[in-house]
C-alpha positions in Angstrom: 66.7 27.5 -43.7 69.5 25.4 -43.5 71.8 24.7 -46.4 73.4 21.2 -46.4 76.8 20.9 -48.1 77.0 17.2 -48.8 75.4 14.0 -49.2 76.9 12.8 -45.8 75.2 16.0 -43.9 72.0 15.3 -45.7 71.6 11.7 -44.7 72.3 12.8 -41.2 70.1 15.8 -41.3 67.0 13.1 -42.7 67.8 10.5 -40.2 68.3 12.7 -37.2 66.7 10.4 -34.4 66.4 13.3 -32.2 63.7 15.0 -34.1 60.0 13.6 -35.0 60.0 10.6 -32.4 57.0 10.7 -30.0 55.8 8.7 -27.1 53.3 6.0 -28.9 54.9 6.1 -32.2 57.6 3.2 -33.0 58.9 5.4 -36.0 59.7 9.1 -36.7 56.3 10.9 -37.3 57.6 12.7 -40.1 56.4 13.5 -44.1 58.5 15.1 -46.6 57.9 17.1 -49.9 60.6 17.6 -52.1 60.8 21.4 -54.4 63.0 21.3 -57.7 63.4 24.9 -57.5 63.3 27.7 -54.7 60.8 29.5 -56.4 58.6 26.9 -56.1 56.2 26.5 -53.0 53.4 24.8 -50.9 50.2 26.2 -52.5 47.5 24.0 -53.6 46.4 23.9 -57.3 43.1 25.0 -56.4 44.6 28.1 -54.3 46.6 28.8 -57.7 43.7 29.3 -59.5 43.2 32.6 -57.5 39.7 34.6 -57.3 37.3 33.2 -55.1 38.6 29.4 -55.2 36.5 28.4 -52.4 33.5 28.8 -54.5 34.9 27.1 -57.5 35.8 24.1 -55.2 32.5 22.3 -55.0 32.0 22.5 -58.7 35.4 21.3 -59.7 34.6 18.1 -57.5 31.0 17.5 -58.8 31.7 17.8 -62.4 34.9 15.6 -62.0 32.8 13.0 -60.1 30.1 13.5 -62.9 32.5 13.2 -65.9 35.0 10.5 -64.2 31.7 8.3 -63.4 33.5 5.0 -64.7 36.2 5.4 -62.2 35.2 4.1 -58.6 38.1 5.5 -56.2 35.7 4.8 -53.4 32.4 5.8 -51.6 33.8 9.3 -50.0 34.6 12.7 -51.6 38.2 12.3 -50.2 38.6 9.3 -52.2 37.2 11.3 -55.5 39.5 13.9 -54.3 42.5 11.9 -54.2 41.8 10.5 -57.5 41.1 14.2 -58.8 44.9 15.0 -57.4 46.4 12.4 -58.7 45.3 13.3 -62.2 46.1 17.0 -62.0 42.5 18.3 -61.0 42.9 21.6 -58.9 42.3 20.8 -55.1 43.4 22.0 -51.9 45.4 18.9 -51.4 49.1 18.7 -51.1 51.1 16.0 -52.0 53.6 14.9 -49.4 55.4 11.2 -49.0 56.7 9.2 -45.9 59.9 8.3 -47.9 62.6 11.0 -47.6 64.4 9.3 -50.5 61.0 10.0 -52.7 60.8 13.5 -51.8 64.7 13.9 -52.7 64.0 12.5 -56.5 61.5 14.9 -57.0 63.7 17.7 -55.8 66.4 16.7 -58.1 65.0 14.9 -61.3 64.7 18.6 -62.7 66.0 22.1 -62.8 69.5 20.8 -62.2 71.1 24.5 -62.3 69.0 25.6 -59.7 68.9 24.9 -55.8 66.3 22.7 -54.3 64.5 22.6 -51.3 63.3 19.5 -48.8 60.5 20.2 -46.4 60.1 17.9 -43.5 56.9 18.3 -41.5 56.2 16.5 -38.1 52.7 15.1 -38.9 52.5 14.2 -34.9 53.2 18.0 -34.0 50.5 19.7 -36.5 47.9 17.1 -35.6 48.2 19.1 -31.8 46.4 21.8 -33.4 43.2 19.6 -34.7 40.0 20.4 -32.9 39.5 18.2 -30.0 36.9 15.9 -31.8 39.3 15.1 -34.6 42.4 14.5 -32.3 40.5 12.0 -30.3 39.3 10.4 -33.0 43.1 10.1 -34.5 43.9 8.7 -30.9 41.5 6.2 -30.8 42.5 4.9 -34.0 45.8 4.5 -33.1 47.4 6.1 -36.3 49.5 8.9 -37.2 47.2 9.9 -39.9 43.8 9.9 -41.3 42.2 7.1 -43.9 39.5 8.7 -46.3 37.0 6.8 -44.3 37.8 7.8 -40.8 38.1 11.6 -42.0 34.9 11.3 -43.7 33.1 10.5 -40.3 33.7 13.9 -38.9 33.8 15.8 -42.3 32.2 14.5 -45.5 33.7 17.1 -47.9 36.4 20.2 -47.6 33.5 22.5 -46.6 32.3 20.4 -43.9 36.1 20.4 -42.6 36.1 23.9 -42.4 32.8 24.2 -40.6 35.1 22.5 -37.7 37.4 25.0 -37.5 37.1 27.2 -33.7 40.0 30.0 -33.7 42.2 29.2 -36.6 42.7 26.9 -39.7 44.4 23.5 -39.1 46.0 20.9 -41.0 45.1 17.5 -41.4 47.3 14.5 -43.3 45.4 11.7 -44.6 46.8 8.6 -46.9 45.2 8.3 -50.1 43.7 4.9 -51.2 45.9 2.8 -53.5 44.2 4.0 -56.3 47.5 3.1 -58.5 50.8 1.6 -58.3 52.3 5.4 -58.4 50.8 6.2 -54.9 52.1 2.9 -53.6 55.4 3.2 -54.5 55.8 6.9 -53.7 54.5 5.9 -50.2 51.8 8.8 -50.7 50.3 11.1 -48.3 48.4 14.1 -48.4 47.3 17.3 -46.7 44.5 19.2 -46.5 44.1 23.0 -44.9 40.5 23.7 -43.4 40.3 27.1 -45.2 40.4 27.1 -48.8 42.8 29.7 -49.3 45.3 29.0 -46.1 48.8 28.3 -48.1 50.7 25.7 -46.3 54.0 28.0 -46.0 52.2 30.5 -44.0 50.3 28.0 -41.9 54.0 26.3 -41.0 55.6 29.6 -40.5 53.2 30.6 -37.6 53.4 27.1 -36.0 57.1 27.1 -35.4 58.9 23.5 -34.3 56.1 21.5 -36.5 58.4 21.7 -39.9 62.1 21.8 -40.9 63.6 23.1 -44.5 66.8 22.4 -46.0 68.3 24.0 -49.0 70.3 21.7 -51.5 72.7 23.6 -53.6 72.2 23.1 -57.3 76.3 21.9 -57.3 75.0 19.2 -54.9 72.1 17.9 -56.7 74.5 15.8 -59.3 75.6 13.9 -56.4 72.3 13.4 -54.6 70.6 12.3 -58.1 73.5 9.6 -58.5 72.9 8.3 -55.1 69.2 8.1 -55.8 69.8 6.2 -59.0 72.0 3.7 -57.4 69.3 2.7 -55.0 66.5 2.9 -57.9 64.8 5.7 -56.7 63.8 6.6 -60.6 61.2 7.4 -62.4 60.5 3.7 -63.3 59.6 2.8 -59.7 57.8 6.1 -58.6 55.7 6.7 -61.9 55.3 3.1 -63.0 54.3 2.8 -67.1 55.4 4.3 -70.2 55.3 8.1 -68.7 57.9 6.8 -66.1 60.0 5.1 -68.5 60.2 7.8 -70.9 60.8 10.4 -68.0 63.7 8.2 -67.1 65.4 7.3 -70.1 65.3 11.1 -71.1 66.8 12.3 -67.9 69.2 9.2 -67.9 70.7 10.0 -71.6 70.1 13.7 -71.2 73.6 15.6 -71.2 73.2 17.2 -67.9 73.1 13.5 -66.6 75.5 12.4 -63.9 77.5 10.7 -66.9 81.2 12.3 -67.9 81.1 10.4 -71.1 78.4 10.3 -74.1 76.7 7.3 -74.3 76.0 5.8 -77.8 73.1 3.2 -78.8 73.1 0.4 -76.6 75.5 2.0 -74.4 74.7 2.2 -70.4 75.5 3.9 -67.7 76.1 1.5 -64.7 73.5 -0.8 -66.4 70.4 1.4 -66.3 67.8 -1.8 -66.6 70.5 -4.4 -65.4 
């Protein structure tokens, strides 16, 4: 893991043109995930339940669909899982983003006194380990990641995905449906592993060349946060609605914010709302 020393270095590393470029893709094939503390990890909400979480998975989904029946995310189980993940249901999914700035927001919006971690994963490299049927389907679609519809044609649900394992678990990246502005604004993408108890950290460690990680020291978080705020990469954009507004205001007017002078009623720092 490389430790970043400055915003400029971080910007150069994220924009490195020599990694994540593959034939047939006009843009880098990368997704990002920001963790605000080094003790945070890439373990799914389902795996955090511990025990035989694989046995719990269908019950969680069945009851979520039953009691959230007024919602209509889409026809597939993957649509319902994306909706559940969006609202905090323990699933085996992990949240990623196509935007490095969005990932950096989540890495720097909290825990100012601790280092942050930025994960970058090459979807194209990861998908090289898919079973041939899934790999062919993705190539024929001409897409970097799956849609819920395309994925459901080959595996209707997580157990169906598990049944496709040939020798070792594999990872699938798919885009969730645009259920909410939050998903759209965060350029969200989800990952799922064809094994309920396999952790992303472990899978990636066993497949060198598919990922990179960068440590952002606590002392650098303030500058990164200031750059993001200037670019309007804030809770107001990424979490539309009152929840995002109050989170932004709480952070913005916190004594730990980037301001060097206290702000009274009506005072602003670089005009937060314009």
